[in-house]
C-alpha atoms as one frame of an Amber mdcrd trajectory, in Angstrom:
protein
 253.741 200.659 105.683 256.790 200.047 103.460 260.146 201.589 104.248 262.666
 202.092 101.471 266.114 200.771 102.197 268.774 203.357 101.478 271.951 202.277
  99.755 275.390 202.553 101.267 276.717 205.905 102.361 280.166 206.604 100.934
 282.991 208.733 102.302 286.490 209.621 101.160 289.576 211.394 102.420 289.505
 215.182 101.977 290.767 216.582  98.659 294.083 217.566 100.316 294.827 213.841
 100.662 294.921 213.481  96.865 297.045 214.998  94.142 295.356 214.859  90.739
 296.777 215.405  87.264 294.626 215.253  84.130 296.070 213.057  81.374 293.777
 213.448  78.359 290.699 211.333  79.180 292.162 209.924  82.406 293.089 211.474
  85.727 296.110 210.274  87.682 295.276 210.445  91.385 298.068 210.093  93.924
 296.510 209.035  97.239 298.841 210.468  99.853 297.733 208.290 102.795 298.449
 205.039 100.932 301.204 206.239  98.612 299.407 204.647  95.648 298.710 206.310
  92.294 295.463 205.427  90.511 294.359 206.128  86.935 290.692 207.068  86.910
 288.177 207.777  84.170 285.103 209.960  84.525 283.003 210.060  86.605 285.279
 208.642  89.329 287.378 211.808  89.932 284.192 213.891  89.978 282.630 211.522
  92.517 285.636 211.903  94.811 285.308 215.686  94.474 281.595 215.459  95.307
 282.452 213.619  98.534 284.369 216.703  99.687 280.969 217.989 100.847 280.679
 215.023 103.210 279.498 211.407 103.152 276.656 210.638 100.744 274.691 207.836
  99.159 274.486 207.396  95.377 271.345 209.538  95.031 272.903 212.413  96.975
 276.089 212.175  94.921 273.974 212.322  91.770 272.285 215.478  93.075 275.669
 217.049  93.855 276.950 216.262  90.343 273.735 217.542  88.751 274.546 221.018
  90.060 277.727 221.045  87.939 276.858 218.781  85.009 273.901 218.236  82.689
 272.943 214.705  83.744 270.293 212.607  82.053 268.171 210.077  83.882 268.590
 208.888  87.436 272.089 207.431  87.158 272.160 206.318  90.800 272.904 202.692
  89.870 275.846 203.772  87.712 277.136 206.029  90.470 276.822 203.212  93.014
 278.816 200.914  90.700 281.587 203.518  90.273 281.630 204.119  94.033 282.054
 200.396  94.690 285.081 200.474  92.350 286.520 203.385  94.346 285.938 201.423
  97.564 287.808 198.418  96.152 290.640 200.752  95.056 290.900 202.173  98.568
 289.946 205.725  97.565 286.559 205.638  99.309 284.771 203.591 101.913 281.276
 202.983 103.182 280.465 205.081 106.213
């Protein structure tokens, strides 16, 4: 019997911990706990919003985004890559 290994589960501070302002194609996100402002491009702000529903792996985040957006293909690898960038930036972490 083969067991699939799930990817990392990501979490983020609640939306109240961030102040976001859209600047054309970018979103400025002020992270209140750290006092740092980040400039993010899609889909990073949307991924942070999707984590408001609780910790999730890349596949679950893709499912959450699919409810709001017309997504093509699986996209889990792309989402995992964007989530790793958010982890490095300090806006998310692995749970």
